[in-house]
N, C-alpha and C positions, 0 to 999 in steps of 0.2 A: 609431340615435337613442337618446339616454340617457333613461331613465325619470325623469319629473319628480319622482317620489316617492322615488326611490332616494337614499340618503345620498351626498353629495359626498365627505365625509370623515367617518369614524366611528371614534373611538378605542375600544379595548378597555380597560375600567377593571377593576382588581383589587378584589376584595371587601375586602381589608385592605391596601391599598397606600398609605395616607396620605390626606391631604385630596384630595378629588375635583378641586378646581380646579387643584392642582399636578399631578395625574395627567394632566389634559387639557393643561395647558401643556407638560408633558414630552412627551406624545404629539405635539403640534404640532411641537415642536423636533426630535423624532426623525423625523417625516414629512418635514420640510424637509431634514434632514441626509441621509436615505437616498434623497431624490429623489421620493418618492411624492407630495409636494406641491411644486409649483414656483412661482417668483415669478409673480404674476398669477392664480394659481388662486383661485377664490372658495371661501370657507368657507361652511358652513351658517350661516344667521342664528342669533342666540343662542336665539331661541324654538324654531327647528327642532332645534337640537342638544340643548337642554334636554329637549324632548319625546322625542327619539330615545334619549337616555341615561337618561331618567327621573330627572333632577335638577332642582333649582330654577334658575330663570333667573339669580338672582344668582351661582350657582356658575359658570355659563358666562361671565357678565360678568367675574368675577374671574379666570377662566382666560384669557380673551382679553386682559385688561389685563396679566396677568403675562407672557403670551407677547410682547406689544408691549414691555414693559419690558426683556425679555431681548435684544431685537434689538441 
């Protein structure tokens, strides 16, 4: 059984790797390409991911929007 509090998907962000929203969108794209995220997998809610990464909610909103735009 999976722990309810364990992250579903949690990217590693570089301290100086450019804008956080782009790092997150890139990590999503990589996770899909390498098969660690599959079609139909649920992502963390924007609030969950923001809290887990210690970033603002708008950063996650921009990242998810960018990832959708790239599809």
